[in-house]
Steps between C-alpha positions, in 0.01 A plus 500: 500500500607847424447805724583875488526762767629858486799655658732787433863587434697810516778643285643827634207726590269314242279212600342237265246231529630135504272203418614198713378188323530151633447163323503157657531197286570129554847353521795498714524789758661812366460863577592729210503875512499704177458862408849647560512442886806606699649279764256625780204422274630160403538413872131567554412143407683374808323747726161425336542125539588523871220756563238276346616202699543678833154654469341152489422490132610239244764606262454361145812290421449515123660714223437862602574786270473858611517775241545875586366712215607711322778254440743745345524723813732389781336429836692550822438463872280280719177702430364207284498243772146559609352515148683177405364335813143607397535399140640154595212444751246584229667280251502212753128551549546582867375858453219644294596745233313827574782744485438680169503847668776425757875519519745348748837613641728349752783280600431174671678334792532125522221493760269701283539845648479788260801735516549854389634594161630819331320733259144422614373860477581556131375149422165564668460819312567315176249234597234762551574661169468153332155443630585269799245534775665290780858460599639259762829630646713404801373643831822707544447665161131568558549861627672615179266313273185652679613842403370428153124578472264312269624148568432260789819407692499177703791462746607133512717354790505145375352268236277319742323825559475559135366161412248519780374833355466333154325205663217718618616636832447873426644589849840361423607809304359858489564789275729768622343837446722787362387734768671285763836587355453872440706710728361719782528874478760537754861505384701179519877539471795272532720802567531599872787753455391858485666821378467647843777254597751699279658787684601799278573438123226747413644565148505126430150452634377787269661334198353158592149659542528652152617162358199327666256759383611474132619134491849620418821291525747622764862444587636580845875550555662537844734359751433179692250548783352819354153336477466406136362154557285622782341761280455249209326241718243764608393605154217238467335670798445824311409357155131535392273209570469249217191503274312177448652459148859554624434250785360242269798526253750486785321191652518325155868540493540370859266214431713393195815523707346314788570779742144576623497511888269241641373443139198722559358833390651787305835668553390832645830654609729624238797255459848590637770286342857528612727249323859454622773644273605145403174441326541381138354662190246226443392520861436869459322493166349149522621161395459121472422280194155646520593829657346604832473851624823652627565772765407773245151348452450405867541874576233594247283791640751533788861562584817332377778593744859438394738569785867543432427551134859505374549156649247342256650337192513729206304259280234484774454875519486533120211248493285765674548778246223420263251345750497805739443719196229291332327352805528149372767237451510258215686171542588268208567131553474177294149452624391839379507871569321633805417857613453587870386841627750684712367844575737566797632790703876436500673604824876466510759579759883528483805631683677805347830299460623152585587581862182697530631819670559736207364839625452377858533790747724304733628178347759524233463321168774254426422435139716609206363710222527204271310271745219763528472521119493120461226483777284766330552344157341175608175667444452587133392845378189365324376332821560824704315683220189294585500595869290810552625614836859484639561621841777507764422367836762641748593364831253606766635722773488419862252785551261341246511146635485601867244781460151462652330667198206292374544387146210472244331164486447299188129557535549880473730476204265254326216748515698742280615213269136387449390860429772534226411154359131580482581807274699267273232244490250759389748641252581161329147350539434241230854500362651205700758744656477518871776740610729776358799278473324296226396789280547455133691761292170649379355511849822671627460774240127538574514504881840644579409864422750744654503860581743710295775527762471128574549423129792743484670323797470153355624629158801653657579178683448283201737708274768561765518145636428295192208307647363204303141495362408237760648708785301795377176295505581363852552847635169620348317194654644562848420873478143400401471288816642779721244739340219253569611482869470879509160486325629694197372440150801672340865410586675797660865593520546363852360167384762471220772619739423227748468234228846600368660446836367149508704409186827608664514787260701816589289803419 
C-alpha cells in the first residue's frame, strides 16, 4: 500500500512543501530512502523503526520505500522523522489516512518522543500559504509556530499522544491559539545594564544617542578601561522597540539557526551579537554546505559589536563591507546561492595604538610611529568610510568616576531616540526604509535640505579635505538625524558642524 503525508523543508530563508510518500511491498525486509536525503534524513529509518516498536505497534518487516518529493531538492535535518513515521503507519494500515490538510514536523527519539527542530516558524508560514489547515509540531516549537495566524497548530510531545488523537481521543491534543504567544505590553529586556551606570563620557553618550536615533554605524577609539565596551553593551537599552514585522523576521533567522530561547514566541528584544576577534569570515557572514545565518544576520534589526576591531583578520573585516551597506549578505556554495538579511547597527571599538595609551593624559605610549601606522592600517579605508560616526572615548577622570552626580538612565535617553525614530518612520512611510542611515541617494537629496550657511560649511569641508562621495552622504545623514532630534525640518549649520566632528574631520 502507498501513502502520502505533507511536511516541509527549508533552504536559506525560503521554505518549500515536501511530500513524504511511503510504499510497502512484499519481499525481504529493506528500508530504502530516496529523494536526495542527507545523512540525518537517511538515519530516520532507524529512529522510526524503534519508535514504532517501542510504542507498542507492529513494524512491517517488508520492503519499505520512502520518497521525499520533490526528488531533485536536497533534504537535510531530522524534521522528516515524524512525517515518515505517519506515512509508514498509514501504509502498514495501522492508521487511517485523513491528513489531506495536515503537515507534520519533528524529530523522533527511539522511545517515540517528539523533539524540537530548527526552522519551524518559516516552515509554518509556508504551510499556511500553501493551503495547509493543520500542522503538528514538537511541543517545544509550538510557541514560535503559533505566532502564525490562519493555521491550527498542535503541539506534540510524543507519538502515543498523536496516535491517540487520530484514534478518536480529541482530548489528547489541543490547538494552541496565537493569542497565547502574543507578548504583553510591558517591556521585556534581556539587558540589565543601564546608561546610568556609566559615569561621565557625556560626549560619547551624545554620539551613541545620535547613532541609535538614526541607525548609524559607530566606531569608538580610546585607551583600555575608558568604557568603550561598557557603552556598547548598553546600546540595546536605548534602541526603539521592534515592530511586529521586524520581530517576525528576526525570529525566522533565529529559528533557522536553532537559537530561539526556550523554543517559544517571538524575539522581541533587538539582538546584540558580539563575536570574538578570532571569528572566521564564514562564521561572520554565514557558512556550511547549506549555509546557515552568520553573526551578521543574527544581528539583523539589532547591534553587531566588534570589540578590538584591528585584531580581527583583514579578510573577516572586508566581508562586512558590502553587507553593512546593502543590508543583506549573499552566500554562494555548491548547494546554491542564499541571501540573508543583515540590517545591522555596526558598533566597533579599538585602542588608539597597540599599547593603547596614545594621547593618555598620564600613561606614556610606548609604540613606535611605524607600529602605530601598522595598527591603524589594519582597518581599510573603504571599511572606515562605511562607518558614519567615529569618536574618541578618553580615559575618565577621578572626578567623573567618583562623583555623586546622577547620570541619565537608558529610559530617559530612549524617549528621545523614539521621538526621532517616529519622525523618520513618518518620513519614510511605505518606502521600506526605517531610519536615516538607510536612506537612498534620492531620499538623501530630497530630505537633507540645508540652510545656506550649512551648505557652505559642508562645501568648504568637502573641497578642503577631499572627502569621498560616500563620506559626504554619511555626514548629511548624521546631520539629518541631529536635526530630527532637535525637531528641525531643515538642516542647520550647527547640525552639519556636529556631524563633521563625528567623522574625525578637522574643520
